[in-house]
Phi, psi and omega in degrees: 000124181272172175213167182241132180238126178257131177267121185236147176165176178296168174297145171068028175265355176106022183296313182293327178296316178293320178303311180299321181294319184285328178274349177078014180216156175272072181278319183267140176292139180231133178209160182291333183283151179284159173079022179293313180280134179237315177271166172270138183236135179255149177209160178268112186264156179220127177219106187054238181268007180268136173234125184205166177269132180240142182242121172271136185232165176290151177297135181289126177222149176281147180170155179297152185298333182279345182281166178300319179297321180293321178291325175296318179296325178297323176295320178293319178296326176294323177294320178299319183294324183274344185280153173276332179211162184237132171256106181267122189244138173236167176265110184295333181286330177275328184089185182281128180251165175304324178295321177302317181294319181297313184282337173297323176296320178299316180293320182297323181290344180293339177070028180241158178304135183236133172250127180263123180242130175258097184279165182059038184267003180294142180080179184289333183299331184270350185297317182295322180295325178296318179294318180299331185299337180299330185289351177285344177072029180249020179096189182289128179287147176259113178292129183226156163225096182297327182291321184257356178078021180272146175084008182289333176296315177294324177296320177301314179298321180294323177297316179300320182287323182287325182230070186298322182286315183292328182270348184281341186270357183273058176240075187238160177293122184299322181293321179295326182291332184253009181277087182249131180290121177229160175227151182263134174269184191293336180270009175088354179280157181265136182240119176267114184296346180269356184289144178288156176290125184266122185235120177259128177259116186233165179162182178287164178302143175066026177279346179101026183296311182294322178297318179297315181293319177302320180294321177297320181284336183079019179205161178276068183284328184246148181290129179228168178166174182287343182289137176283147175079025179294313182285133177241303177286154168275107186265126176263135183230124176292146186209142178233125181230114178051056176067016177243122179282135180222165173226118181265133178249113173274133186235162176290149176296138183257122176253172177302139183302324182295334181274349184266109180244340182282133182301318183294321178294325176297317178296318179295320178295318178297324178294321178295318179295326177295322178297322177298315184294330182262003179270171173253320177238134177251123173263110177272109182269119182253147172278116186300335180286325181222068182276167174056038168293165182304322181292325176300316181294324178295318180295317179298319179294321177300313180299320179293317179295329176281355177078028180265149170290140186238133171237130179261125180247125178271099186280169179058037184291340179294342181260008184270134173271145180051063187299326182298309180294319181297318182295316179299320181294317182290325177294322177295321178296320179300317179296322183284320187274340184233066181294337181291342175232043184305132180089003178301140182300140174238123185230133175273129183221162172219118177288339180283313184261343184087006182297134172079005185289324176297317178298321179298314181294321176297319180296322178297313181294320178296316180297322179293322179294317178296318181300329181265002190289142175241145181235133182294152180297324180297313179296319180301316186282333171297317178293317183299319181299315180291324180294320180289322178298321181287316181222091181293152175296144184288155173281141180242119182055038178079001182260135182277130175266126182241122176259121184271308180199172182224147174217158177266121182281322184197170172249186174061055000270172179301128182231122184245150179238129175263136176244139179170202181248145178057029183287343176292346178256009180295123184297150177300325180298323180286325175297323177294323176299316179293320180299313180295325177294320177298319179301312183290315188289326187242016175054066180241059184288139169082321187288144175297141178240129179255137174231123175247162181236148176226118180258141177284157180285142179265114183292346181263005179287115184294338180278355183283133180274000000 
């Protein structure tokens, strides 16, 4: 039986650092300045023989409910409500502050088991803060150093004591717990057939990414508001649509690199790009009022270069006048401006009203199916023969280029290999001709297509050893 633990506390007490240590990955952004975390993030934590879900939350701050601080606090309160136990963290070097006392009352009223942790307690500077922590009335404090990994043994004991029933059942065979059926695909990577479909929602700041995901989920799971740049971490959220398990990644808005000077924005941007690389389908959310800005095209090109399936969503469609004419014009622009993903689905959506969300999900599944498509060698070569007969490859410097046959090396995305002579001199224009022909002949719209070449050795080459 698993359990959920929420980490609660003021800004900059080390919640995200402990979260990263327990999940074994640097999932949450960490910086010296306070208020880096805004949304709540879940991860699968491991501590000795315990396996549990841990929630990283925004630092608790006072503020009206309509303010950004108030909306952040609402996300933290939602985490408290869903958790089985609460880890209330203070900064031992600073000691107990009035805010700590105020929020300790909030945690106490939740009526759930509470573990009090005095973080940054390494060295003499933290000793006084550990003693002060007793006045919060939340039990014996656990001295911790999330950065250095100190005090985790005491934290383990405190978890056992706080949740005796939930922690007593984790006495299982380690091998049985990790025995997951996997199969290897052609590029040697492991594919777990039970894994959810990974979808990254990307775009410029304030395009409405978090609002769109909240509408899909049917709850205010992610922090939203009129301010640009609210999302910083790439937050993954489990989602189920028509019996299909998925994982949605909300990402920070991506601006032009030259405009990004703040270290934290650079970290958030790098986190968003990492989400793109680990996704299977990328939903590029465009602002319908000002779509296809240079940064939008850069993001789409990045997704294509990373080999991800791309779906373009025209957001804020509820504010568009004459939607029929506007949609036709924008779809034509997409075809013209993004030839590298020609035929990628374009869907009009609204995160506010829910318009177009079913179409969006169908487009995602269709794009994923194309991304995974395999074509037999026999079909490929029948098509290749007719394509070469119609348009033979050009001669380069008087030398004839001969293409013998083609095969598909892998899917995800479709990757084809041409075999023949002098293929290292095959012009890019002819490869583009073959790519467009493959799209039309085998119904491969939108997905990136890779073509590699393999030339046979020339036995009359005097330079050959």
